[in-house]
C-alpha positions as CSV (number, residue, x, y, z in Angstrom):
1,M,70.1,-63.7,46.7
2,T,73.1,-61.6,47.8
3,P,73.1,-57.9,48.4
4,E,75.3,-57.5,45.3
5,M,72.6,-59.1,43.1
6,V,70.0,-56.7,44.5
7,L,72.2,-53.7,43.8
8,D,72.9,-54.9,40.3
9,I,69.2,-55.4,39.6
10,G,68.5,-51.9,41.0
11,K,71.3,-50.4,39.0
12,E,70.0,-51.9,35.8
13,A,66.4,-50.9,36.6
14,G,67.6,-47.3,37.2
15,T,69.5,-47.3,33.9
16,V,66.4,-48.5,32.0
17,L,64.3,-45.9,33.8
18,V,66.7,-43.1,32.7
19,L,66.8,-44.4,29.2
20,L,63.0,-44.5,28.9
21,A,62.4,-41.1,30.5
22,T,65.0,-39.2,28.4
23,P,63.2,-38.7,25.0
24,P,60.0,-37.1,26.4
25,L,61.8,-35.1,29.0
26,L,64.4,-33.7,26.7
27,T,61.7,-32.8,24.2
28,G,59.8,-31.0,26.8
29,L,62.9,-29.2,28.0
30,A,63.9,-28.1,24.5
31,I,60.4,-26.8,23.7
32,G,60.2,-25.0,27.0
33,V,63.5,-23.2,26.5
34,L,62.5,-22.3,22.9
35,V,59.1,-21.0,23.9
36,G,60.7,-19.2,26.9
37,M,63.1,-17.4,24.6
38,I,60.3,-16.4,22.3
39,Q,58.3,-15.1,25.2
40,A,61.3,-13.1,26.5
41,A,61.9,-11.6,23.1
42,T,58.2,-10.6,22.6
43,S,57.5,-9.7,26.2
44,V,54.5,-12.1,26.2
45,Q,54.4,-13.6,29.7
46,E,51.5,-16.0,29.4
47,M,52.1,-19.1,31.5
48,T,49.6,-21.3,29.6
49,L,51.3,-20.6,26.3
50,T,53.9,-23.3,26.8
51,F,51.5,-26.0,27.7
52,I,50.1,-27.0,24.2
53,P,53.5,-27.0,22.4
54,K,55.1,-29.1,25.2
55,L,52.1,-31.5,25.1
56,L,52.3,-31.9,21.4
57,G,56.1,-32.3,21.5
58,V,56.1,-34.9,24.2
59,F,53.3,-36.8,22.4
60,T,55.3,-36.7,19.2
61,A,58.4,-37.9,21.0
62,M,56.5,-40.8,22.4
63,L,55.2,-41.7,19.0
64,I,58.6,-41.6,17.4
65,S,60.5,-43.3,20.2
66,G,57.7,-45.6,21.5
67,H,58.8,-48.6,19.5
68,W,62.3,-48.3,21.0
69,M,61.0,-47.7,24.5
70,L,58.7,-50.8,24.3
71,A,61.6,-52.9,23.0
72,T,63.9,-51.7,25.8
73,I,61.4,-52.4,28.6
74,T,60.5,-55.8,27.1
75,D,64.1,-56.8,26.8
76,Y,64.7,-55.8,30.4
77,T,61.7,-57.6,31.7
78,T,62.4,-60.7,29.7
79,G,66.0,-60.7,31.0
80,L,64.8,-60.3,34.5
81,Y,62.3,-63.2,34.2
82,D,65.0,-65.4,32.6
83,S,67.4,-64.7,35.5
84,I,64.9,-65.7,38.3
85,P,66.3,-69.3,38.5
86,T,69.8,-68.1,39.0
87,L,68.7,-65.5,41.6
88,V,66.6,-67.8,43.7
89,G,68.8,-70.9,43.5
């Protein structure tokens, strides 16, 4: 296994990681900004107010994108297992 192969595997793993993390993180970010704007407009500065909407939003994002996320990680893992003979030999 050459260093280039290791770098390619790492690059692909990083890409898959970013793809899988994007839906829940962007959902949490959007809900946080929205709740923050509402808190700024109403002068309600309760730190725990953002927790439940973010939790529900991330859970919903995982429900909606879960099938795609599972297919993505399965395809990556299957491709990695299939490439083992070419990496070792």
